[in-house]
MDAnalysis code that builds the backbone (N, CA, C; Angstrom):
import MDAnalysis as mda
import numpy as np

u = mda.Universe.empty(579, n_residues=193, atom_resindex=np.repeat(np.arange(193), 3), trajectory=True)
u.add_TopologyAttr("name", ["N", "CA", "C"] * 193)
u.add_TopologyAttr("resid", np.arange(1, 194))
u.add_TopologyAttr("resname", ["MET", "ASP", "ILE", "ASN", "PHE", "VAL", "SER", "PHE", "PRO", "ARG", "SER", "GLY", "SER", "HIS", "PHE", "ILE", "LYS", "TYR", "VAL", "PHE", "GLN", "ASP", "TYR", "LEU", "GLY", "GLY", "TYR", "LEU", "ASP", "ASP", "SER", "VAL", "ILE", "SER", "SER", "TYR", "ILE", "ALA", "HIS", "ASP", "HIS", "ASP", "ILE", "TYR", "LEU", "GLN", "LYS", "LYS", "TYR", "VAL", "ASP", "THR", "LEU", "TYR", "VAL", "TYR", "ARG", "ASN", "LYS", "LEU", "ASP", "VAL", "VAL", "TYR", "SER", "TRP", "TYR", "MET", "ALA", "GLU", "ASN", "PHE", "ASN", "GLU", "VAL", "GLU", "ASN", "PHE", "ILE", "LYS", "GLU", "ASP", "ILE", "LEU", "ASN", "TYR", "TYR", "GLY", "LEU", "VAL", "SER", "GLU", "HIS", "GLN", "ASN", "TYR", "TYR", "LYS", "TYR", "ASN", "SER", "LYS", "LEU", "ILE", "TYR", "ASP", "TYR", "GLU", "SER", "LEU", "THR", "GLN", "GLY", "ILE", "ASN", "GLU", "ASN", "TRP", "ILE", "ASN", "ILE", "PHE", "ASN", "PHE", "PHE", "GLY", "ILE", "THR", "ASP", "PRO", "ASP", "ALA", "ASN", "LYS", "LEU", "GLU", "SER", "VAL", "LEU", "SER", "ASN", "ALA", "THR", "LYS", "THR", "ASN", "TYR", "VAL", "THR", "ARG", "SER", "LEU", "SER", "GLN", "ASN", "ASN", "PRO", "TYR", "ASN", "VAL", "TYR", "ASP", "ILE", "GLN", "ASN", "LYS", "TYR", "MET", "ASN", "GLU", "PHE", "MET", "LEU", "SER", "GLN", "LYS", "TYR", "LYS", "ASP", "MET", "ARG", "ILE", "GLU", "PHE", "HIS", "GLU", "ILE", "PHE", "GLY", "TYR", "LEU", "CYS", "ALA"])
u.atoms.positions = np.array([
    [-0.741, -11.852, 37.278],
    [0.636, -12.545, 37.850],
    [-0.385, -14.278, 38.698],
    [0.664, -15.262, 38.184],
    [-0.450, -16.797, 38.443],
    [-0.261, -16.615, 39.996],
    [-1.492, -17.608, 40.425],
    [-1.515, -17.592, 41.797],
    [-0.643, -18.274, 42.768],
    [-0.280, -17.825, 43.613],
    [1.430, -18.206, 44.091],
    [0.888, -18.818, 45.704],
    [-0.405, -18.652, 45.677],
    [-0.430, -18.525, 47.744],
    [-1.915, -19.406, 47.607],
    [-2.046, -20.294, 48.674],
    [-3.471, -20.664, 48.346],
    [-3.624, -21.285, 50.077],
    [-4.758, -21.383, 50.662],
    [-5.283, -21.567, 51.996],
    [-6.606, -21.531, 51.788],
    [-7.265, -22.111, 52.741],
    [-8.651, -22.265, 52.981],
    [-9.339, -21.051, 53.761],
    [-10.657, -20.522, 53.411],
    [-10.863, -19.299, 54.273],
    [-10.390, -19.716, 56.036],
    [-9.717, -18.635, 56.646],
    [-9.959, -18.362, 58.158],
    [-8.542, -19.643, 58.816],
    [-7.569, -19.516, 57.590],
    [-6.646, -20.135, 58.058],
    [-5.201, -19.489, 58.080],
    [-5.257, -18.004, 57.757],
    [-4.137, -16.760, 57.767],
    [-3.569, -16.367, 57.136],
    [-4.703, -16.458, 55.856],
    [-4.272, -15.506, 54.614],
    [-4.418, -13.790, 54.936],
    [-5.049, -13.629, 55.921],
    [-5.073, -11.947, 56.298],
    [-3.736, -11.732, 57.268],
    [-3.452, -12.755, 57.458],
    [-2.102, -12.687, 58.946],
    [-1.116, -12.521, 57.985],
    [-1.140, -13.515, 56.601],
    [0.231, -12.968, 56.299],
    [0.211, -12.067, 55.093],
    [-0.404, -11.514, 54.681],
    [-0.843, -10.292, 54.171],
    [-0.790, -9.183, 55.069],
    [-0.882, -9.016, 56.144],
    [-0.451, -8.075, 57.533],
    [0.614, -8.167, 57.730],
    [1.369, -8.893, 57.838],
    [2.726, -9.113, 58.045],
    [3.778, -8.549, 56.747],
    [2.926, -8.886, 55.591],
    [3.971, -8.661, 54.506],
    [3.717, -7.136, 54.187],
    [2.497, -6.132, 54.525],
    [2.613, -5.024, 54.313],
    [3.148, -4.263, 55.406],
    [3.257, -4.584, 56.467],
    [4.092, -4.000, 57.614],
    [5.177, -4.032, 57.057],
    [5.926, -5.172, 56.907],
    [7.546, -5.369, 56.053],
    [7.513, -4.335, 55.022],
    [6.639, -4.328, 54.186],
    [7.086, -3.430, 53.241],
    [6.502, -1.853, 53.808],
    [6.067, -1.319, 55.025],
    [5.987, -0.071, 55.032],
    [4.893, 0.056, 56.071],
    [3.598, -0.813, 56.083],
    [2.609, -0.114, 56.810],
    [1.465, -0.626, 55.797],
    [-0.082, 0.380, 56.103],
    [-0.780, -0.372, 54.961],
    [-0.853, 0.416, 53.753],
    [-0.859, -0.739, 52.519],
    [-0.829, -0.727, 51.389],
    [-1.878, -1.021, 50.710],
    [-2.075, -0.249, 49.886],
    [-3.171, -0.694, 48.645],
    [-3.286, -2.462, 47.819],
    [-4.378, -2.970, 48.101],
    [-3.682, -4.110, 46.851],
    [-3.264, -4.368, 45.762],
    [-3.023, -3.316, 45.285],
    [-2.204, -3.374, 44.249],
    [-0.858, -3.657, 44.109],
    [-0.179, -2.988, 45.620],
    [1.208, -3.061, 45.628],
    [1.255, -4.893, 46.098],
    [0.368, -5.126, 46.824],
    [0.473, -6.416, 47.443],
    [0.417, -7.196, 46.398],
    [-0.796, -7.157, 45.483],
    [-0.568, -8.177, 44.398],
    [0.322, -8.180, 43.500],
    [1.062, -7.672, 43.331],
    [2.548, -7.434, 42.351],
    [3.317, -8.578, 43.415],
    [3.273, -8.821, 44.855],
    [3.827, -9.909, 45.030],
    [3.203, -11.056, 45.323],
    [1.932, -11.018, 46.390],
    [1.222, -12.562, 46.291],
    [-0.040, -12.346, 45.410],
    [-0.543, -13.740, 44.775],
    [-1.673, -13.676, 44.107],
    [-2.455, -14.552, 44.892],
    [-3.356, -14.515, 45.908],
    [-4.028, -15.263, 46.441],
    [-4.714, -16.209, 46.110],
    [-5.394, -17.322, 46.195],
    [-6.861, -17.621, 46.365],
    [-6.983, -18.781, 47.138],
    [-8.616, -19.200, 47.546],
    [-8.919, -19.849, 48.449],
    [-9.121, -21.447, 47.902],
    [-9.852, -21.144, 46.458],
    [-10.044, -22.610, 45.922],
    [-10.569, -23.341, 46.704],
    [-11.591, -22.972, 47.255],
    [-12.144, -24.013, 48.754],
    [-12.945, -24.977, 48.075],
    [-13.814, -25.660, 47.086],
    [-14.198, -26.598, 46.518],
    [-13.204, -27.336, 45.158],
    [-11.849, -26.672, 45.564],
    [-11.064, -27.492, 44.736],
    [-11.409, -27.741, 43.127],
    [-11.594, -26.606, 42.561],
    [-12.052, -26.546, 40.959],
    [-10.300, -26.272, 40.491],
    [-9.813, -25.404, 41.246],
    [-8.674, -25.196, 40.019],
    [-7.402, -25.745, 40.826],
    [-7.522, -26.316, 41.637],
    [-6.444, -27.319, 42.204],
    [-4.680, -26.612, 41.776],
    [-4.234, -25.599, 42.051],
    [-2.986, -24.882, 41.807],
    [-1.914, -25.792, 42.242],
    [-0.727, -25.898, 42.001],
    [0.417, -26.415, 42.316],
    [1.507, -25.886, 42.169],
    [2.777, -26.126, 43.589],
    [3.844, -25.177, 43.269],
    [3.480, -23.669, 43.824],
    [2.445, -23.807, 45.093],
    [2.171, -22.666, 45.718],
    [2.795, -22.580, 47.069],
    [3.082, -21.652, 47.562],
    [2.943, -21.702, 49.132],
    [1.365, -21.843, 49.877],
    [1.308, -22.910, 50.331],
    [-0.195, -23.197, 51.130],
    [0.189, -23.096, 52.647],
    [-0.521, -22.702, 53.175],
    [-0.680, -22.460, 54.656],
    [-2.077, -23.103, 55.626],
    [-1.889, -24.033, 56.274],
    [-3.191, -24.717, 56.402],
    [-2.918, -24.392, 58.072],
    [-3.875, -24.521, 58.712],
    [-4.315, -24.353, 60.506],
    [-5.177, -25.747, 60.919],
    [-5.152, -25.923, 62.033],
    [-6.010, -26.878, 62.934],
    [-7.354, -27.013, 62.363],
    [-7.338, -28.167, 61.862],
    [-8.879, -28.213, 61.016],
    [-10.216, -27.675, 61.984],
    [-10.310, -28.178, 63.209],
    [-11.190, -27.739, 64.247],
    [-11.131, -26.206, 64.131],
    [-10.156, -25.721, 64.266],
    [-9.890, -23.989, 64.589],
    [-10.334, -23.332, 63.476],
    [-10.118, -23.867, 62.212],
    [-10.498, -23.524, 61.046],
    [-11.882, -23.567, 60.676],
    [-12.636, -24.583, 60.975],
    [-13.997, -25.145, 61.375],
    [-14.862, -24.259, 62.122],
    [-14.372, -24.161, 63.473],
    [-14.999, -23.202, 64.791],
    [-15.167, -21.802, 63.516],
    [-13.785, -21.240, 63.583],
    [-13.622, -20.107, 62.778],
    [-14.590, -19.336, 61.713],
    [-14.826, -20.642, 60.432],
    [-15.379, -20.376, 59.557],
    [-17.065, -20.246, 59.867],
    [-17.471, -21.259, 60.576],
    [-18.799, -21.372, 61.138],
    [-19.262, -20.291, 61.922],
    [-18.132, -19.864, 62.619],
    [-19.125, -18.199, 63.216],
    [-18.691, -17.174, 62.678],
    [-17.974, -17.083, 61.614],
    [-18.375, -16.324, 60.818],
    [-19.489, -16.369, 59.561],
    [-19.367, -17.195, 59.388],
    [-21.009, -17.377, 58.796],
    [-21.995, -17.273, 59.226],
    [-22.336, -18.304, 60.478],
    [-23.310, -17.869, 61.588],
    [-23.406, -17.256, 62.751],
    [-22.331, -16.586, 62.792],
    [-22.309, -15.783, 64.164],
    [-23.894, -14.980, 64.669],
    [-24.419, -14.200, 63.891],
    [-25.988, -13.796, 64.316],
    [-26.793, -14.532, 64.814],
    [-26.781, -16.121, 64.571],
    [-27.620, -16.816, 65.025],
    [-27.090, -18.153, 66.097],
    [-25.766, -17.989, 65.974],
    [-25.628, -19.378, 67.112],
    [-25.809, -19.004, 68.174],
    [-26.763, -20.451, 68.751],
    [-26.962, -20.393, 69.866],
    [-26.560, -21.940, 70.077],
    [-26.609, -22.920, 69.050],
    [-26.332, -24.439, 69.336],
    [-25.678, -24.051, 67.690],
    [-24.132, -25.291, 67.922],
    [-23.874, -25.759, 66.996],
    [-24.531, -26.693, 65.771],
    [-24.866, -26.603, 64.745],
    [-25.489, -27.598, 63.818],
    [-24.768, -28.502, 63.385],
    [-24.644, -29.651, 63.835],
    [-23.562, -31.266, 63.968],
    [-23.679, -31.059, 61.983],
    [-24.237, -31.071, 61.223],
    [-24.555, -31.384, 60.009],
    [-23.644, -30.377, 59.231],
    [-24.117, -29.316, 59.619],
    [-23.046, -27.900, 59.179],
    [-21.607, -28.375, 59.541],
    [-21.438, -28.465, 60.784],
    [-19.635, -28.850, 61.359],
    [-19.450, -29.715, 60.027],
    [-19.512, -30.970, 60.384],
    [-19.362, -32.444, 59.473],
    [-19.230, -31.562, 58.244],
    [-20.168, -31.303, 57.590],
    [-19.980, -30.765, 56.089],
    [-18.523, -30.007, 55.870],
    [-18.432, -28.790, 56.932],
    [-17.386, -28.004, 56.794],
    [-16.242, -28.506, 56.889],
    [-15.861, -29.423, 58.225],
    [-14.772, -30.724, 58.185],
    [-14.690, -31.264, 57.099],
    [-15.424, -31.786, 56.510],
    [-14.658, -32.265, 55.159],
    [-14.566, -31.468, 54.177],
    [-14.961, -30.462, 54.151],
    [-14.117, -29.179, 52.710],
    [-12.776, -29.119, 53.661],
    [-12.544, -28.825, 54.905],
    [-11.228, -28.713, 55.217],
    [-10.545, -29.656, 54.665],
    [-11.109, -30.978, 55.282],
    [-9.908, -31.867, 55.089],
    [-9.498, -32.283, 53.537],
    [-10.115, -32.140, 52.630],
    [-10.348, -32.581, 51.176],
    [-9.191, -31.496, 50.759],
    [-9.376, -30.468, 51.237],
    [-8.487, -29.092, 51.026],
    [-7.018, -29.295, 51.098],
    [-6.972, -29.538, 52.743],
    [-5.547, -29.720, 53.200],
    [-5.417, -31.160, 52.536],
    [-5.533, -32.451, 52.402],
    [-5.462, -33.678, 51.464],
    [-4.816, -33.179, 50.522],
    [-5.497, -32.226, 49.580],
    [-4.887, -32.345, 48.101],
    [-3.468, -31.616, 48.474],
    [-3.544, -29.746, 49.051],
    [-2.402, -29.273, 48.644],
    [-1.321, -28.963, 49.800],
    [-1.627, -29.957, 50.901],
    [-0.585, -30.712, 51.614],
    [0.473, -31.445, 50.358],
    [0.168, -32.030, 49.343],
    [0.731, -32.506, 48.609],
    [1.285, -32.329, 47.289],
    [0.762, -31.262, 47.342],
    [0.938, -30.256, 45.703],
    [1.232, -28.885, 45.751],
    [1.746, -28.324, 46.535],
    [2.117, -27.192, 47.218],
    [3.921, -27.529, 46.979],
    [4.349, -25.882, 46.629],
    [5.788, -26.238, 46.924],
    [6.291, -25.705, 48.474],
    [5.842, -24.701, 49.141],
    [6.007, -24.640, 50.594],
    [4.466, -24.927, 51.259],
    [4.690, -25.611, 52.149],
    [3.446, -25.901, 53.255],
    [4.056, -25.467, 54.676],
    [3.367, -24.586, 55.263],
    [3.316, -24.220, 56.560],
    [1.741, -24.018, 57.352],
    [2.037, -24.644, 58.310],
    [0.839, -24.743, 59.646],
    [0.912, -23.141, 59.987],
    [-0.135, -22.419, 60.080],
    [-0.578, -21.367, 60.909],
    [-0.104, -21.207, 61.655],
    [-0.258, -21.943, 63.168],
    [0.083, -21.774, 64.456],
    [1.798, -21.762, 64.454],
    [2.434, -22.439, 63.892],
    [4.113, -22.091, 63.657],
    [4.341, -20.951, 63.073],
    [3.415, -20.096, 62.228],
    [3.928, -19.097, 61.691],
    [3.946, -17.715, 63.115],
    [2.579, -17.946, 63.893],
    [2.171, -16.647, 64.586],
    [3.191, -16.991, 65.804],
    [4.074, -17.520, 66.082],
    [5.032, -17.882, 66.732],
    [6.319, -17.429, 66.699],
    [6.175, -15.797, 66.028],
    [7.621, -15.172, 65.790],
    [8.065, -15.556, 64.676],
    [9.006, -14.955, 64.442],
    [10.369, -15.081, 63.162],
    [10.794, -16.800, 63.260],
    [10.931, -17.423, 62.162],
    [11.405, -18.402, 62.165],
    [12.078, -18.675, 60.567],
    [12.696, -19.900, 60.048],
    [13.422, -20.442, 59.022],
    [11.994, -19.889, 57.766],
    [10.682, -20.696, 58.502],
    [9.450, -20.598, 57.816],
    [9.335, -18.863, 56.908],
    [9.008, -17.930, 58.047],
    [9.180, -16.761, 57.207],
    [10.133, -16.133, 56.540],
    [11.451, -16.482, 56.519],
    [12.298, -16.176, 55.905],
    [11.869, -16.840, 54.384],
    [11.864, -18.360, 54.142],
    [11.243, -19.003, 52.948],
    [10.118, -18.644, 52.710],
    [9.001, -17.814, 53.345],
    [8.082, -17.259, 52.470],
    [8.278, -15.966, 52.017],
    [9.007, -15.107, 52.903],
    [9.470, -13.930, 52.028],
    [10.301, -14.285, 50.765],
    [11.265, -14.924, 50.538],
    [12.066, -15.185, 49.480],
    [10.818, -15.953, 47.903],
    [10.409, -17.037, 48.851],
    [9.138, -17.481, 47.627],
    [8.288, -16.320, 47.094],
    [8.372, -14.871, 47.763],
    [7.018, -13.917, 46.865],
    [8.005, -13.113, 46.248],
    [9.639, -13.270, 46.379],
    [10.249, -12.440, 45.521],
    [11.186, -11.561, 46.289],
    [11.301, -11.413, 47.851],
    [11.781, -10.208, 48.517],
    [12.767, -11.525, 49.290],
    [13.686, -11.144, 48.629],
    [15.322, -12.449, 48.721],
    [15.817, -11.402, 50.311],
    [16.455, -12.476, 50.989],
    [17.183, -12.103, 52.658],
    [16.423, -10.892, 52.625],
    [15.307, -10.970, 53.391],
    [14.624, -10.246, 54.025],
    [15.431, -9.679, 55.504],
    [15.472, -8.684, 55.716],
    [15.760, -8.024, 57.085],
    [15.550, -8.433, 58.165],
    [16.306, -9.474, 59.046],
    [15.927, -10.409, 60.093],
    [15.246, -9.491, 60.880],
    [15.788, -8.375, 61.214],
    [15.404, -7.520, 62.456],
    [14.142, -6.862, 62.110],
    [14.400, -6.257, 61.209],
    [12.702, -5.958, 60.881],
    [11.650, -6.662, 60.946],
    [11.832, -7.982, 60.104],
    [10.735, -9.184, 60.199],
    [10.487, -9.447, 61.940],
    [11.843, -9.428, 62.477],
    [11.292, -9.608, 63.872],
    [10.448, -8.590, 64.286],
    [10.720, -7.607, 64.369],
    [10.008, -6.273, 64.962],
    [8.215, -6.162, 64.416],
    [8.293, -6.664, 63.138],
    [6.944, -6.811, 62.458],
    [6.072, -7.695, 63.266],
    [6.670, -9.250, 63.218],
    [6.174, -10.130, 63.731],
    [5.989, -10.049, 65.495],
    [6.647, -9.215, 65.927],
    [6.566, -9.246, 67.427],
    [4.983, -8.041, 67.587],
    [4.614, -7.735, 66.638],
    [3.603, -6.722, 66.882],
    [2.172, -7.507, 65.909],
    [2.455, -8.504, 65.326],
    [1.561, -9.456, 64.686],
    [0.519, -10.417, 65.454],
    [-0.429, -9.536, 65.993],
    [-1.255, -10.207, 66.897],
    [-2.721, -10.010, 66.270],
    [-3.588, -10.938, 67.079],
    [-4.779, -11.241, 66.264],
    [-5.761, -9.620, 66.671],
    [-5.132, -9.057, 67.920],
    [-5.817, -8.115, 68.223],
    [-5.671, -7.236, 67.692],
    [-4.184, -6.549, 67.179],
    [-4.071, -5.571, 66.358],
    [-4.056, -5.840, 65.327],
    [-4.523, -6.944, 64.342],
    [-4.908, -6.924, 62.983],
    [-6.487, -6.527, 62.875],
    [-7.033, -7.245, 64.097],
    [-8.245, -6.972, 64.107],
    [-9.107, -5.438, 64.228],
    [-8.314, -4.849, 65.012],
    [-8.551, -3.088, 65.634],
    [-8.340, -2.383, 63.756],
    [-6.956, -2.973, 63.534],
    [-6.753, -2.109, 62.038],
    [-7.759, -2.387, 60.984],
    [-8.371, -3.972, 61.145],
    [-9.172, -4.328, 60.013],
    [-10.654, -3.411, 60.130],
    [-11.174, -3.593, 61.766],
    [-12.007, -2.129, 61.603],
    [-12.024, -0.526, 61.382],
    [-10.549, 0.100, 61.806],
    [-10.600, 0.991, 61.852],
    [-10.624, 1.509, 59.868],
    [-10.345, 0.507, 59.418],
    [-10.510, 0.689, 57.711],
    [-12.059, 0.463, 56.972],
    [-12.706, 0.152, 57.935],
    [-14.162, -0.312, 57.032],
    [-14.953, 1.003, 56.742],
    [-15.937, 0.750, 55.822],
    [-16.345, 1.709, 55.498],
    [-17.813, 1.682, 55.963],
    [-18.244, 2.760, 56.854],
    [-19.461, 2.412, 57.822],
    [-20.759, 2.794, 56.594],
    [-20.919, 3.142, 55.427],
    [-21.961, 2.917, 54.640],
    [-21.804, 2.229, 53.880],
    [-21.149, 0.855, 53.886],
    [-20.946, -0.180, 53.240],
    [-22.042, -1.653, 54.467],
    [-22.708, -2.144, 53.709],
    [-23.497, -3.482, 54.884],
    [-22.452, -4.310, 54.758],
    [-21.877, -5.064, 53.892],
    [-20.667, -5.727, 54.644],
    [-19.530, -5.404, 55.396],
    [-19.133, -4.242, 55.295],
    [-18.601, -3.859, 56.514],
    [-18.913, -3.597, 57.859],
    [-19.986, -3.670, 58.025],
    [-20.602, -3.121, 59.193],
    [-20.883, -4.791, 59.342],
    [-21.438, -5.783, 59.019],
    [-21.240, -7.100, 59.241],
    [-20.076, -7.455, 59.580],
    [-18.807, -7.222, 58.759],
    [-17.414, -7.635, 58.977],
    [-17.342, -6.665, 60.481],
    [-17.503, -5.984, 60.248],
    [-17.057, -5.042, 62.203],
    [-17.468, -5.785, 62.818],
    [-19.028, -6.036, 63.072],
    [-19.501, -6.863, 64.309],
    [-18.988, -7.998, 64.683],
    [-18.246, -8.744, 63.175],
    [-17.814, -10.120, 63.317],
    [-16.620, -9.710, 64.249],
    [-15.567, -8.843, 63.312],
    [-14.408, -8.643, 64.055],
    [-14.466, -8.292, 65.519],
    [-15.622, -7.173, 65.835],
    [-15.157, -7.119, 67.264],
    [-15.549, -8.479, 67.892],
    [-16.487, -9.234, 67.827],
    [-17.199, -10.870, 68.562],
    [-15.972, -11.190, 68.537],
    [-15.089, -11.427, 67.597],
    [-14.203, -12.422, 67.623],
    [-13.064, -11.935, 68.394],
    [-13.364, -11.046, 68.951],
    [-12.040, -10.471, 70.322],
    [-13.115, -10.606, 71.695],
    [-14.273, -11.094, 71.828],
    [-14.971, -11.337, 72.883],
    [-14.391, -12.259, 73.651],
    [-14.823, -12.725, 74.715],
    [-14.760, -13.624, 75.687],
    [-15.683, -14.548, 75.454],
    [-17.054, -14.172, 74.946],
    [-17.847, -15.064, 74.533],
    [-17.669, -16.141, 73.818],
    [-16.990, -15.136, 72.567],
    [-16.022, -15.942, 71.112],
    [-15.318, -17.233, 71.790],
    [-14.408, -16.874, 72.520],
    [-13.434, -17.662, 73.406],
    [-14.066, -19.102, 74.040],
    [-15.368, -18.526, 74.864],
    [-15.645, -19.690, 75.634],
    [-16.623, -20.825, 74.504],
    [-17.014, -20.172, 73.355],
    [-17.643, -20.723, 72.548],
    [-16.529, -21.524, 71.986],
    [-15.523, -21.442, 71.434],
    [-14.186, -21.964, 70.895],
    [-14.160, -22.882, 72.018],
    [-13.778, -22.895, 72.885],
    [-13.523, -24.169, 74.257],
    [-15.060, -25.320, 74.130],
    [-15.842, -24.709, 74.352],
    [-17.019, -25.804, 74.059],
    [-17.274, -26.351, 72.837],
    [-16.930, -25.684, 71.427],
    [-16.510, -25.990, 70.397],
    [-15.961, -27.588, 70.304],
    [-14.901, -27.258, 70.659],
    [-13.755, -28.270, 70.948],
    [-13.956, -29.406, 71.950],
    [-14.576, -29.324, 72.805],
    [-15.311, -30.246, 73.851],
    [-16.281, -31.404, 73.388],
    [-16.958, -30.562, 72.279],
    [-18.385, -30.959, 71.388],
    [-17.582, -31.915, 70.091],
    [-16.637, -31.617, 69.693],
    [-16.367, -31.633, 67.826],
    [-15.121, -32.459, 68.248],
    [-14.285, -32.452, 69.305],
    [-13.096, -32.649, 69.190],
    [-12.511, -34.051, 68.779],
    [-13.343, -35.226, 68.973],
    [-13.290, -36.314, 68.479],
    [-13.106, -36.321, 66.758],
    [-13.528, -35.419, 66.194],
    [-13.303, -35.539, 64.905],
    [-11.732, -35.833, 64.709],
    [-10.986, -34.991, 65.110],
    [-9.157, -35.115, 65.135],
    [-8.957, -36.441, 65.432],
    [-9.395, -37.062, 66.544],
    [-9.236, -38.677, 67.046],
    [-8.629, -39.442, 66.478],
])
């Protein structure tokens, strides 16, 4: 299957996949999802896909989330050079894909419940005329807490990557993470001005 969905890391690809899984009946293995969704991040724009679904997110939120995912064990102070490099990558990515994709939606609007965007996404992935009531029910439970909790329960405790992922996901739900996000926006908000 050709790539039909692109997003920068930390921009909502797992959210989209979880909503899709729940609509189709709950946790599904990747082979079922991949029959509908073929996703790539294409971080460094090496492939430059066209005519895909592109989901983007507020640049500062992407940079914060990505920076924390990469450095959460060592974060005491934000390293300005790293932040600027991440911001540049996100900006370049969004600039390319916002003009070369068939469907373009911002993550923030997709977290607001059912709307025409979701119907279009499901149609794009081959589920024509999705049941609006069922989709609304799925989206009413589509919260960060629910999906992170699910992710934690599916981890293999013997896999080092999953153990690191477990701690990161737990940290993402903490008050410290939220407080640091506010601080991050105060420090780097000028990038979006």
